[in-house]
N, C-alpha and C positions, 0 to 999 in steps of 0.2 A: 320106848314108853311114849304113849300118846300125849301130845302137847295139850296142856290145860290153861296156858296163859291167854289172857285177853289183851290184845295189843291196842295201840293208839286208835285204830280204826274201828274197834269194838267187837272183833271176833277172834277166833283162834288160828286163822290162817296166817302163814308167815309173811305174807305181803298183803298190801291193801288191794283186794280184788275189786276191780271195776264192776264185774257182774254182781257181786254181793252188794255193792253200794247202790247200784241201780235197783235191785230188788228191795233194798231197805227204803229207798226214796219213793218208789212207785208201787210197792206192794206186790211185785211179781216180775217175772222175766220179761225183758223187752227184746224182741227178735228182729234183726235186720233182714229186709228183703232187697237184694241188690238190683240196681237199675243202671242200664247204659243209656243215657239220654242224648248221646251223639255230640258230646263236647270234644274240644281239642285243648291244646295248651299253647301258651305264648312262645315256648321254646320249640314248638313244632311248626307253627304256621308262619314263622318268619318275623313276628313282632319282636321277639327277643333272641330268636335263634331257630335252628332247624334240627330235626332228628330226635328231639325230646331228651329226657334224662338218659344217660348212657346205659343205665341198668334196666330200663323200663320195657317190659313186654306185658301189656294189659291182659292178653289172653291167658297168661300164666296164673292169674288170680281171679278171673271173671267166671262166675258160675255158668254152666252150660245153658241155663234157661234165660240168661241175661244177654240179649243181642239187640243192637240198636236199630235193626230193621223191623222190630216189633214196637208198637206204641207202648206208652208207659203202663196203661191199664193191662194190656196183654202180658207184659213182663211181670207185673205184680201177680196176676193170676197164675202164671207159670211158676213163679217163686213160691207162692203160697202152697200150691199143690206139692212142690218138691219138699218144702220145709215141714208141712203137716204130715207127710208120709215118713219123714226122717226123725222128727223130734216130738216130744210131748208138747201139746198146745201151750204156747206162752200166753201171758196175760195181755200183752200188747205187741203189735207189729209196727215197725217204722220203715219207710221207704229210704233205702240207702243209695244215694247218688254217688257212685263209687268210681266209675271209669273216667280217667283224665281229670280236667280241672272244672269242677261243677259250679263255679260262680263266674265262668269266663264267657258271659253273654250279657247283653243289656238287661237291666232290671225287668223291663216289660216281658222279655222272653223267659227270664228266670221265674217270674211269678206264674206264667202260664204252665211251665214244666212242674214246678213244685206243687201248685194247686191242683193240677191234673192228678198227681200222685195222692194228694190229701183227699181228693174227692172219692177215693175208693173206700167203701164202708168198713173195711177191716184195717185200714191204715190210721194210726194214731199220731204220727209225727214224721219228721224227716231227719236224716243224717246226711250232711253235706261234706264230702271230701274235696279239698281244694288246696291251692297254693297260697302262701301268705302275701304274695304280691298281686293277687287277683281278687281282692275284696275291698270294698270301700264303705264309707259312712252310710251312704244311701242303702246299700244292701243290708248292712248290719241293722239299721233302723227298721227296715222291713221285717227282718227276722225277729227282732224284738216284739213287733206287733203280732207276728205269727205265733210267737210263744205264748200269747194269752190264751190260745185255744188248742195248741198242739205241743208235743215234744219237739224241741229243736236242738240238734247237736251239730257242732262244727268240728271237722278234723283237718288239721294243717300239716302238710308235709314239711317238716323241719329238715330231716335226713342227716344233717351234720351241723355242729356248732362252729365249724371252721370254714371261713370264706375260700381258702385255698382248695378245700375239698369240693365245695359247692361249684366252684369254677371248673374244676377238673371233671365233674360229672355232668356239666352243662345244665345246671338247674336254672340259671338265669335270674337268680335273686340272691340276696345276702342273708346272713344270719341276723343282721340288724333289722331286715324286713320282717323276719319271724318274730323277733322281740316286740317290735312296734305293733304288729297285727294281733298278737296274743294279748298284749296289754289292752288294746282298744276293745277287743272282744270281751275280755274279762270285765272291763268297765261297764259294758252293756248287760252284764249278768247273763251272758250266754255260755252254755257248756262248751268247753274247748278241750279237744284231745290233740296231742302232738305225736307225729311219727318220727322215729329215729332209726337209722340204719347202721349196723355195726359190721366192720370189716371192709369198709371202702378203701381202695388203694391209697396209700400215702399216710394212713392213720395208724399210729402205734396203739398197743393195748393201753398204755398210759394216757394217750390222747383221749381214747374212748371212755376210760374211767373218769377222767376229768369232766366229761360232759354231764355226769350225774350231778356234780356240784353246780355247773352252769345252768342246767335245766331246773334244778331245785329252786332257783331264784325267780323263775317265771310263774305267773298265775295260771298254771295248767290244772285242769280238773283231772286229766287222765293222760296216760302215755302208752303208745304202742311201740314195742321194740321188735326189730327184725334182724336176723343175721343175714349177711350177704349171700345170695345165690345168683349165679351167673346164668342168665336166660339166653336161649337161642334167639336169633334174629334181633340182637341188640348190638349197639356199638361196643359195650363192655364185653359181650360175647366174642366179637371179632378181635378185640384186644387180647382176650384170654387165649384164643386159639393161636394168635401170632406170638404171644410171649407169656406162656403159663407160669414161668418162674417169677414174673412180676406180681403174682397174686399169692396171698396167704389166707387160707380158710380155717375157721375154727373147727377142730375136732369136737366131737360131742361132749366129752368130759371137760375139755378146755372151755367150751362155751358155757356149760353149767357152772363151772367155777367163776368164769368171768361175770355172768349175769347176776350171780349171787353177790359178788363183790360190788357190782354196779348198784344193785338194790340196797345194799348196806349203806351206801353213800347218798341215796336218793331221799328227798323230802318225803316223810311218811304220809303227808297230806295229799300227795299225788297218787291216784289209784292207777293200777296196772291193768290195761285192757288186753295186752298181748305180750307174751314173753319170747315168742319164737314164731318164725314164719314157715310156711309149708307150701311148696310148689310142686305140681305134678312132675315126675321124673322125666317125662317125654319133652318137657319144656326146658329142662335144666342141663347145663354143660358140666358143672362141677359134680363130684361124686355123691355128695349128700351124706346122710348118716344111716345108711343101711336100711332104709325104709321105715325108720322110726317116725311115727306120726306126731304132730304137734302136741296133742293132748297127752301122749305118753311122755314126751320131753318135759312138759309142764309138771306132771306128777313127779317125775324124777327130780326136777329142780326143788320142788317142795319137800321131797323126801330127804335130799341132801341138806337142805336148810334145817330140817328137824334134827338130823344127825349132828350138825354143827352148832345147834342151838343159836341160830342167828335169824335175823328178820330185817325187813325193809326199814331203813332209817337207823339201824343200830349204830352206824358211824356217821350219821348226818350231823353236820355242824351248821347251825343257823347263823347267818352273818349279821 
């Protein structure tokens, strides 16, 4: 039987869909156009470490049109051509600074890069993916001014709420850094999305479910959730090849049950931007889910939620 309930967020979907909230706010779909602007990270260049995050292979999620030897304008042109052939035309396009740490340059250089993207006639704003330890008051104040004329969205890689895990994966920052930066960004009234990764070595299912309660206390607008996939040409990949028994991966049905349990505990005011990650099989070392695409898994999650008559925030307890 089709669900007819209207939930806290104002529609009939079983979770607070970020895509729906954006459409509600801006009157139509907002489509990201990915950009590789040639950034690096402080745990790659020696400032905080070498080698980057143990799980990171940027090639595994970077679109084919997005290469840093093209200037930003050319990348946008290539991205628009790709997206306009693939999707119905959205109402707005935003430049997505995606690869590596996209606030890890002096403000003068950041302004040049961001404003080059915003100068394109079809670009209405920017999405900036970065680390919580690589942004400061000066950058935030600039983005507040930019927000007067454009969409401005920030995405912070939280990855785990546990410092022992962050150290193990060579993040080079603490969870306390994430808390402080998210709070400062929210105080500036800038839209903030958090990234969280499930299945990292050393974390139990109970540890990961507890993160729903921890994240619910933060002033996040949205959350992206990813299951662990082990990529080739990464430190984690080498660890997996050397000791596969040290790793435990979610089977598909197990992940569906887990993510539903997680959402039941999650603050219903946090919209969900992503429930599952998808990497090309030629980049991945673990076996995956038999070729099931992310959109198929998302629909299956919603179908199971319907069967169980459950929803995001059903078990949320406000402190």
